[in-house]
PDB file of N, CA, C and O in Angstrom:
ATOM      1  N   MET A   1      -1.872  10.334   8.709  1.00  0.00           N
ATOM      2  CA  MET A   1      -3.170   9.714   8.483  1.00  0.00           C
ATOM      3  C   MET A   1      -4.095  10.077   9.642  1.00  0.00           C
ATOM      4  O   MET A   1      -3.702  10.004  10.807  1.00  0.00           O
ATOM      5  N   ALA A   2      -5.293  10.459   9.323  1.00  0.00           N
ATOM      6  CA  ALA A   2      -6.232  10.925  10.331  1.00  0.00           C
ATOM      7  C   ALA A   2      -6.761   9.763  11.162  1.00  0.00           C
ATOM      8  O   ALA A   2      -6.683   8.601  10.762  1.00  0.00           O
ATOM      9  N   ASN A   3      -7.297  10.104  12.325  1.00  0.00           N
ATOM     10  CA  ASN A   3      -7.900   9.104  13.202  1.00  0.00           C
ATOM     11  C   ASN A   3      -9.339   8.874  12.727  1.00  0.00           C
ATOM     12  O   ASN A   3     -10.303   9.318  13.351  1.00  0.00           O
ATOM     13  N   ARG A   4      -9.445   8.166  11.603  1.00  0.00           N
ATOM     14  CA  ARG A   4     -10.735   7.966  10.939  1.00  0.00           C
ATOM     15  C   ARG A   4     -10.812   6.530  10.444  1.00  0.00           C
ATOM     16  O   ARG A   4      -9.805   5.949  10.039  1.00  0.00           O
ATOM     17  N   CYS A   5     -12.017   5.959  10.479  1.00  0.00           N
ATOM     18  CA  CYS A   5     -12.215   4.589  10.008  1.00  0.00           C
ATOM     19  C   CYS A   5     -12.059   4.548   8.489  1.00  0.00           C
ATOM     20  O   CYS A   5     -12.673   5.334   7.767  1.00  0.00           O
ATOM     21  N   ALA A   6     -11.222   3.615   8.015  1.00  0.00           N
ATOM     22  CA  ALA A   6     -10.984   3.502   6.578  1.00  0.00           C
ATOM     23  C   ALA A   6     -12.187   2.915   5.860  1.00  0.00           C
ATOM     24  O   ALA A   6     -12.306   3.069   4.645  1.00  0.00           O
ATOM     25  N   TYR A   7     -13.080   2.248   6.577  1.00  0.00           N
ATOM     26  CA  TYR A   7     -14.224   1.606   5.936  1.00  0.00           C
ATOM     27  C   TYR A   7     -15.463   2.509   5.928  1.00  0.00           C
ATOM     28  O   TYR A   7     -16.017   2.790   4.865  1.00  0.00           O
ATOM     29  N   CYS A   8     -15.896   2.960   7.098  1.00  0.00           N
ATOM     30  CA  CYS A   8     -17.142   3.746   7.162  1.00  0.00           C
ATOM     31  C   CYS A   8     -16.897   5.247   7.267  1.00  0.00           C
ATOM     32  O   CYS A   8     -17.831   6.031   7.101  1.00  0.00           O
ATOM     33  N   GLY A   9     -15.646   5.669   7.541  1.00  0.00           N
ATOM     34  CA  GLY A   9     -15.346   7.093   7.619  1.00  0.00           C
ATOM     35  C   GLY A   9     -15.698   7.741   8.939  1.00  0.00           C
ATOM     36  O   GLY A   9     -15.737   8.967   9.036  1.00  0.00           O
ATOM     37  N   LYS A  10     -15.958   6.930   9.967  1.00  0.00           N
ATOM     38  CA  LYS A  10     -16.311   7.487  11.276  1.00  0.00           C
ATOM     39  C   LYS A  10     -15.138   8.297  11.819  1.00  0.00           C
ATOM     40  O   LYS A  10     -13.986   7.870  11.738  1.00  0.00           O
ATOM     41  N   ASP A  11     -15.441   9.469  12.372  1.00  0.00           N
ATOM     42  CA  ASP A  11     -14.447  10.408  12.838  1.00  0.00           C
ATOM     43  C   ASP A  11     -14.840  10.879  14.233  1.00  0.00           C
ATOM     44  O   ASP A  11     -15.818  10.391  14.800  1.00  0.00           O
ATOM     45  N   HIS A  12     -14.083  11.825  14.792  1.00  0.00           N
ATOM     46  CA  HIS A  12     -14.446  12.343  16.107  1.00  0.00           C
ATOM     47  C   HIS A  12     -15.683  13.231  16.006  1.00  0.00           C
ATOM     48  O   HIS A  12     -16.013  13.744  14.936  1.00  0.00           O
ATOM     49  N   GLN A  13     -16.361  13.403  17.139  1.00  0.00           N
ATOM     50  CA  GLN A  13     -17.510  14.298  17.202  1.00  0.00           C
ATOM     51  C   GLN A  13     -17.208  15.378  18.218  1.00  0.00           C
ATOM     52  O   GLN A  13     -16.522  15.131  19.211  1.00  0.00           O
ATOM     53  N   SER A  14     -17.713  16.565  17.975  1.00  0.00           N
ATOM     54  CA  SER A  14     -17.483  17.667  18.893  1.00  0.00           C
ATOM     55  C   SER A  14     -18.789  18.061  19.557  1.00  0.00           C
ATOM     56  O   SER A  14     -19.879  17.831  19.032  1.00  0.00           O
ATOM     57  N   GLY A  15     -18.643  18.659  20.719  1.00  0.00           N
ATOM     58  CA  GLY A  15     -19.814  19.114  21.451  1.00  0.00           C
ATOM     59  C   GLY A  15     -19.381  19.903  22.667  1.00  0.00           C
ATOM     60  O   GLY A  15     -18.241  20.359  22.759  1.00  0.00           O
ATOM     61  N   ASN A  16     -20.309  20.057  23.603  1.00  0.00           N
ATOM     62  CA  ASN A  16     -20.043  20.829  24.808  1.00  0.00           C
ATOM     63  C   ASN A  16     -20.044  19.932  26.029  1.00  0.00           C
ATOM     64  O   ASN A  16     -20.881  19.039  26.163  1.00  0.00           O
ATOM     65  N   LEU A  17     -19.090  20.183  26.923  1.00  0.00           N
ATOM     66  CA  LEU A  17     -19.093  19.588  28.250  1.00  0.00           C
ATOM     67  C   LEU A  17     -19.835  20.579  29.142  1.00  0.00           C
ATOM     68  O   LEU A  17     -19.404  21.722  29.293  1.00  0.00           O
ATOM     69  N   VAL A  18     -20.941  20.149  29.729  1.00  0.00           N
ATOM     70  CA  VAL A  18     -21.787  21.056  30.504  1.00  0.00           C
ATOM     71  C   VAL A  18     -21.613  20.733  31.979  1.00  0.00           C
ATOM     72  O   VAL A  18     -21.875  19.610  32.410  1.00  0.00           O
ATOM     73  N   SER A  19     -21.170  21.720  32.755  1.00  0.00           N
ATOM     74  CA  SER A  19     -20.937  21.519  34.182  1.00  0.00           C
ATOM     75  C   SER A  19     -22.258  21.652  34.952  1.00  0.00           C
ATOM     76  O   SER A  19     -23.309  21.957  34.389  1.00  0.00           O
ATOM     77  N   HIS A  20     -22.155  21.411  36.247  1.00  0.00           N
ATOM     78  CA  HIS A  20     -23.338  21.531  37.116  1.00  0.00           C
ATOM     79  C   HIS A  20     -23.869  22.956  37.126  1.00  0.00           C
ATOM     80  O   HIS A  20     -25.075  23.166  37.252  1.00  0.00           O
ATOM     81  N   SER A  21     -22.980  23.938  36.995  1.00  0.00           N
ATOM     82  CA  SER A  21     -23.403  25.339  36.975  1.00  0.00           C
ATOM     83  C   SER A  21     -23.748  25.805  35.559  1.00  0.00           C
ATOM     84  O   SER A  21     -23.888  27.004  35.318  1.00  0.00           O
ATOM     85  N   ASN A  22     -23.885  24.859  34.620  1.00  0.00           N
ATOM     86  CA  ASN A  22     -24.308  25.108  33.241  1.00  0.00           C
ATOM     87  C   ASN A  22     -23.276  25.906  32.439  1.00  0.00           C
ATOM     88  O   ASN A  22     -23.629  26.592  31.480  1.00  0.00           O
ATOM     89  N   ILE A  23     -21.989  25.816  32.837  1.00  0.00           N
ATOM     90  CA  ILE A  23     -20.918  26.419  32.055  1.00  0.00           C
ATOM     91  C   ILE A  23     -20.529  25.423  30.969  1.00  0.00           C
ATOM     92  O   ILE A  23     -20.279  24.250  31.247  1.00  0.00           O
ATOM     93  N   LYS A  24     -20.482  25.904  29.731  1.00  0.00           N
ATOM     94  CA  LYS A  24     -20.216  25.014  28.597  1.00  0.00           C
ATOM     95  C   LYS A  24     -18.802  25.234  28.075  1.00  0.00           C
ATOM     96  O   LYS A  24     -18.400  26.360  27.782  1.00  0.00           O
ATOM     97  N   THR A  25     -18.055  24.138  27.966  1.00  0.00           N
ATOM     98  CA  THR A  25     -16.724  24.177  27.372  1.00  0.00           C
ATOM     99  C   THR A  25     -16.683  23.163  26.243  1.00  0.00           C
ATOM    100  O   THR A  25     -17.360  22.136  26.285  1.00  0.00           O
ATOM    101  N   HIS A  26     -15.881  23.466  25.236  1.00  0.00           N
ATOM    102  CA  HIS A  26     -15.805  22.627  24.038  1.00  0.00           C
ATOM    103  C   HIS A  26     -14.997  21.373  24.322  1.00  0.00           C
ATOM    104  O   HIS A  26     -13.979  21.435  25.012  1.00  0.00           O
ATOM    105  N   ARG A  27     -15.441  20.228  23.794  1.00  0.00           N
ATOM    106  CA  ARG A  27     -14.689  18.984  23.943  1.00  0.00           C
ATOM    107  C   ARG A  27     -14.915  18.090  22.740  1.00  0.00           C
ATOM    108  O   ARG A  27     -15.786  18.354  21.911  1.00  0.00           O
ATOM    109  N   LEU A  28     -14.114  17.018  22.651  1.00  0.00           N
ATOM    110  CA  LEU A  28     -14.204  16.052  21.555  1.00  0.00           C
ATOM    111  C   LEU A  28     -14.500  14.666  22.104  1.00  0.00           C
ATOM    112  O   LEU A  28     -14.034  14.303  23.184  1.00  0.00           O
ATOM    113  N   TRP A  29     -15.268  13.906  21.364  1.00  0.00           N
ATOM    114  CA  TRP A  29     -15.473  12.487  21.619  1.00  0.00           C
ATOM    115  C   TRP A  29     -14.778  11.755  20.486  1.00  0.00           C
ATOM    116  O   TRP A  29     -15.180  11.872  19.329  1.00  0.00           O
ATOM    117  N   LYS A  30     -13.728  10.994  20.815  1.00  0.00           N
ATOM    118  CA  LYS A  30     -12.965  10.292  19.794  1.00  0.00           C
ATOM    119  C   LYS A  30     -13.578   8.923  19.531  1.00  0.00           C
ATOM    120  O   LYS A  30     -14.027   8.241  20.452  1.00  0.00           O
ATOM    121  N   SER A  31     -13.590   8.535  18.263  1.00  0.00           N
ATOM    122  CA  SER A  31     -14.124   7.226  17.896  1.00  0.00           C
ATOM    123  C   SER A  31     -13.120   6.147  18.258  1.00  0.00           C
ATOM    124  O   SER A  31     -11.920   6.409  18.335  1.00  0.00           O
ATOM    125  N   ASN A  32     -13.609   4.933  18.479  1.00  0.00           N
ATOM    126  CA  ASN A  32     -12.783   3.814  18.912  1.00  0.00           C
ATOM    127  C   ASN A  32     -12.135   3.184  17.681  1.00  0.00           C
ATOM    128  O   ASN A  32     -12.714   2.300  17.048  1.00  0.00           O
ATOM    129  N   ILE A  33     -10.935   3.645  17.350  1.00  0.00           N
ATOM    130  CA  ILE A  33     -10.224   3.236  16.134  1.00  0.00           C
ATOM    131  C   ILE A  33      -9.095   2.292  16.507  1.00  0.00           C
ATOM    132  O   ILE A  33      -8.348   2.549  17.451  1.00  0.00           O
ATOM    133  N   ARG A  34      -8.971   1.191  15.761  1.00  0.00           N
ATOM    134  CA  ARG A  34      -7.898   0.218  15.956  1.00  0.00           C
ATOM    135  C   ARG A  34      -7.125   0.058  14.662  1.00  0.00           C
ATOM    136  O   ARG A  34      -7.705   0.105  13.577  1.00  0.00           O
ATOM    137  N   ARG A  35      -5.815  -0.132  14.773  1.00  0.00           N
ATOM    138  CA  ARG A  35      -4.966  -0.360  13.606  1.00  0.00           C
ATOM    139  C   ARG A  35      -4.829  -1.857  13.437  1.00  0.00           C
ATOM    140  O   ARG A  35      -4.224  -2.521  14.279  1.00  0.00           O
ATOM    141  N   VAL A  36      -5.382  -2.407  12.354  1.00  0.00           N
ATOM    142  CA  VAL A  36      -5.413  -3.848  12.149  1.00  0.00           C
ATOM    143  C   VAL A  36      -4.870  -4.191  10.770  1.00  0.00           C
ATOM    144  O   VAL A  36      -4.841  -3.356   9.866  1.00  0.00           O
ATOM    145  N   ARG A  37      -4.440  -5.444  10.633  1.00  0.00           N
ATOM    146  CA  ARG A  37      -4.070  -5.969   9.322  1.00  0.00           C
ATOM    147  C   ARG A  37      -5.323  -6.552   8.709  1.00  0.00           C
ATOM    148  O   ARG A  37      -5.944  -7.442   9.290  1.00  0.00           O
ATOM    149  N   ALA A  38      -5.699  -6.064   7.547  1.00  0.00           N
ATOM    150  CA  ALA A  38      -6.918  -6.507   6.881  1.00  0.00           C
ATOM    151  C   ALA A  38      -6.623  -6.780   5.415  1.00  0.00           C
ATOM    152  O   ALA A  38      -5.635  -6.302   4.859  1.00  0.00           O
ATOM    153  N   ILE A  39      -7.507  -7.562   4.804  1.00  0.00           N
ATOM    154  CA  ILE A  39      -7.382  -7.859   3.385  1.00  0.00           C
ATOM    155  C   ILE A  39      -8.006  -6.708   2.602  1.00  0.00           C
ATOM    156  O   ILE A  39      -9.210  -6.470   2.687  1.00  0.00           O
ATOM    157  N   VAL A  40      -7.169  -5.990   1.832  1.00  0.00           N
ATOM    158  CA  VAL A  40      -7.628  -4.876   0.999  1.00  0.00           C
ATOM    159  C   VAL A  40      -7.175  -5.165  -0.429  1.00  0.00           C
ATOM    160  O   VAL A  40      -5.977  -5.253  -0.699  1.00  0.00           O
ATOM    161  N   ASP A  41      -8.121  -5.311  -1.330  1.00  0.00           N
ATOM    162  CA  ASP A  41      -7.855  -5.631  -2.744  1.00  0.00           C
ATOM    163  C   ASP A  41      -7.030  -6.908  -2.891  1.00  0.00           C
ATOM    164  O   ASP A  41      -6.156  -6.996  -3.753  1.00  0.00           O
ATOM    165  N   GLY A  42      -7.316  -7.893  -2.043  1.00  0.00           N
ATOM    166  CA  GLY A  42      -6.657  -9.189  -2.143  1.00  0.00           C
ATOM    167  C   GLY A  42      -5.294  -9.284  -1.483  1.00  0.00           C
ATOM    168  O   GLY A  42      -4.665 -10.341  -1.529  1.00  0.00           O
ATOM    169  N   ALA A  43      -4.822  -8.209  -0.870  1.00  0.00           N
ATOM    170  CA  ALA A  43      -3.515  -8.220  -0.217  1.00  0.00           C
ATOM    171  C   ALA A  43      -3.656  -7.690   1.211  1.00  0.00           C
ATOM    172  O   ALA A  43      -4.472  -6.803   1.459  1.00  0.00           O
ATOM    173  N   PRO A  44      -2.874  -8.219   2.149  1.00  0.00           N
ATOM    174  CA  PRO A  44      -2.960  -7.710   3.523  1.00  0.00           C
ATOM    175  C   PRO A  44      -2.321  -6.332   3.643  1.00  0.00           C
ATOM    176  O   PRO A  44      -1.228  -6.089   3.132  1.00  0.00           O
ATOM    177  N   ARG A  45      -3.022  -5.440   4.325  1.00  0.00           N
ATOM    178  CA  ARG A  45      -2.542  -4.075   4.571  1.00  0.00           C
ATOM    179  C   ARG A  45      -2.921  -3.654   5.965  1.00  0.00           C
ATOM    180  O   ARG A  45      -3.888  -4.165   6.529  1.00  0.00           O
ATOM    181  N   ARG A  46      -2.167  -2.721   6.535  1.00  0.00           N
ATOM    182  CA  ARG A  46      -2.533  -2.159   7.831  1.00  0.00           C
ATOM    183  C   ARG A  46      -3.437  -0.947   7.590  1.00  0.00           C
ATOM    184  O   ARG A  46      -3.063   0.000   6.898  1.00  0.00           O
ATOM    185  N   ILE A  47      -4.635  -1.003   8.180  1.00  0.00           N
ATOM    186  CA  ILE A  47      -5.576   0.105   8.054  1.00  0.00           C
ATOM    187  C   ILE A  47      -6.152   0.416   9.425  1.00  0.00           C
ATOM    188  O   ILE A  47      -6.115  -0.414  10.334  1.00  0.00           O
ATOM    189  N   LYS A  48      -6.683   1.618   9.557  1.00  0.00           N
ATOM    190  CA  LYS A  48      -7.357   2.016  10.784  1.00  0.00           C
ATOM    191  C   LYS A  48      -8.854   1.794  10.605  1.00  0.00           C
ATOM    192  O   LYS A  48      -9.462   2.317   9.671  1.00  0.00           O
ATOM    193  N   VAL A  49      -9.441   1.011  11.511  1.00  0.00           N
ATOM    194  CA  VAL A  49     -10.844   0.625  11.404  1.00  0.00           C
ATOM    195  C   VAL A  49     -11.499   0.816  12.760  1.00  0.00           C
ATOM    196  O   VAL A  49     -10.882   0.550  13.792  1.00  0.00           O
ATOM    197  N   CYS A  50     -12.749   1.277  12.768  1.00  0.00           N
ATOM    198  CA  CYS A  50     -13.476   1.410  14.025  1.00  0.00           C
ATOM    199  C   CYS A  50     -13.924   0.027  14.503  1.00  0.00           C
ATOM    200  O   CYS A  50     -14.077  -0.898  13.706  1.00  0.00           O
ATOM    201  N   THR A  51     -14.129  -0.094  15.796  1.00  0.00           N
ATOM    202  CA  THR A  51     -14.479  -1.387  16.372  1.00  0.00           C
ATOM    203  C   THR A  51     -15.882  -1.830  15.962  1.00  0.00           C
ATOM    204  O   THR A  51     -16.174  -3.026  15.991  1.00  0.00           O
ATOM    205  N   ARG A  52     -16.742  -0.912  15.587  1.00  0.00           N
ATOM    206  CA  ARG A  52     -18.073  -1.276  15.113  1.00  0.00           C
ATOM    207  C   ARG A  52     -17.983  -2.057  13.806  1.00  0.00           C
ATOM    208  O   ARG A  52     -18.697  -3.042  13.623  1.00  0.00           O
ATOM    209  N   CYS A  53     -17.113  -1.624  12.898  1.00  0.00           N
ATOM    210  CA  CYS A  53     -16.916  -2.336  11.630  1.00  0.00           C
ATOM    211  C   CYS A  53     -16.234  -3.681  11.850  1.00  0.00           C
ATOM    212  O   CYS A  53     -16.552  -4.656  11.168  1.00  0.00           O
ATOM    213  N   LEU A  54     -15.298  -3.741  12.797  1.00  0.00           N
ATOM    214  CA  LEU A  54     -14.640  -5.012  13.107  1.00  0.00           C
ATOM    215  C   LEU A  54     -15.637  -6.013  13.674  1.00  0.00           C
ATOM    216  O   LEU A  54     -15.652  -7.175  13.269  1.00  0.00           O
ATOM    217  N   ARG A  55     -16.462  -5.570  14.602  1.00  0.00           N
ATOM    218  CA  ARG A  55     -17.395  -6.455  15.294  1.00  0.00           C
ATOM    219  C   ARG A  55     -18.497  -6.947  14.366  1.00  0.00           C
ATOM    220  O   ARG A  55     -18.954  -8.082  14.496  1.00  0.00           O
ATOM    221  N   SER A  56     -18.925  -6.107  13.434  1.00  0.00           N
ATOM    222  CA  SER A  56     -20.017  -6.491  12.543  1.00  0.00           C
ATOM    223  C   SER A  56     -19.545  -7.347  11.381  1.00  0.00           C
ATOM    224  O   SER A  56     -20.367  -7.857  10.618  1.00  0.00           O
ATOM    225  N   GLY A  57     -18.215  -7.517  11.228  1.00  0.00           N
ATOM    226  CA  GLY A  57     -17.688  -8.378  10.171  1.00  0.00           C
ATOM    227  C   GLY A  57     -17.585  -7.695   8.821  1.00  0.00           C
ATOM    228  O   GLY A  57     -17.486  -8.376   7.801  1.00  0.00           O
ATOM    229  N   LYS A  58     -17.605  -6.380   8.782  1.00  0.00           N
ATOM    230  CA  LYS A  58     -17.481  -5.655   7.516  1.00  0.00           C
ATOM    231  C   LYS A  58     -16.056  -5.684   6.990  1.00  0.00           C
ATOM    232  O   LYS A  58     -15.823  -5.479   5.799  1.00  0.00           O
ATOM    233  N   VAL A  59     -15.090  -5.941   7.893  1.00  0.00           N
ATOM    234  CA  VAL A  59     -13.670  -5.957   7.532  1.00  0.00           C
ATOM    235  C   VAL A  59     -13.147  -7.365   7.704  1.00  0.00           C
ATOM    236  O   VAL A  59     -13.334  -7.975   8.756  1.00  0.00           O
ATOM    237  N   GLN A  60     -12.490  -7.889   6.677  1.00  0.00           N
ATOM    238  CA  GLN A  60     -11.904  -9.223   6.756  1.00  0.00           C
ATOM    239  C   GLN A  60     -10.466  -9.081   7.222  1.00  0.00           C
ATOM    240  O   GLN A  60      -9.636  -8.498   6.525  1.00  0.00           O
ATOM    241  N   ARG A  61     -10.169  -9.620   8.415  1.00  0.00           N
ATOM    242  CA  ARG A  61      -8.830  -9.500   8.992  1.00  0.00           C
ATOM    243  C   ARG A  61      -7.880 -10.473   8.337  1.00  0.00           C
ATOM    244  O   ARG A  61      -8.275 -11.571   7.944  1.00  0.00           O
ATOM    245  N   ALA A  62      -6.625 -10.072   8.219  1.00  0.00           N
ATOM    246  CA  ALA A  62      -5.579 -10.957   7.680  1.00  0.00           C
ATOM    247  C   ALA A  62      -4.975 -11.746   8.834  1.00  0.00           C
ATOM    248  O   ALA A  62      -4.839 -11.242   9.949  1.00  0.00           O
ATOM    249  N   VAL A  63      -4.621 -12.981   8.546  1.00  0.00           N
ATOM    250  CA  VAL A  63      -4.074 -13.849   9.587  1.00  0.00           C
ATOM    251  C   VAL A  63      -2.577 -13.739   9.683  1.00  0.00           C
ATOM    252  O   VAL A  63      -1.960 -14.407  10.513  1.00  0.00           O
TER     253      VAL A  63
END
């Protein structure tokens, strides 16, 4: 399973790390993904969700 939010689909982003001498190297920024128990279709399941979706209340956590 990919490191992607099951709700909004947020994934890693790629770009360049730019040094002081303006040398560019490729790097990744990983999204803040947490594995939580959430209610999916009326039953608790473990899904990977980004912290933005958790904080905004888009995902209902299972107790």
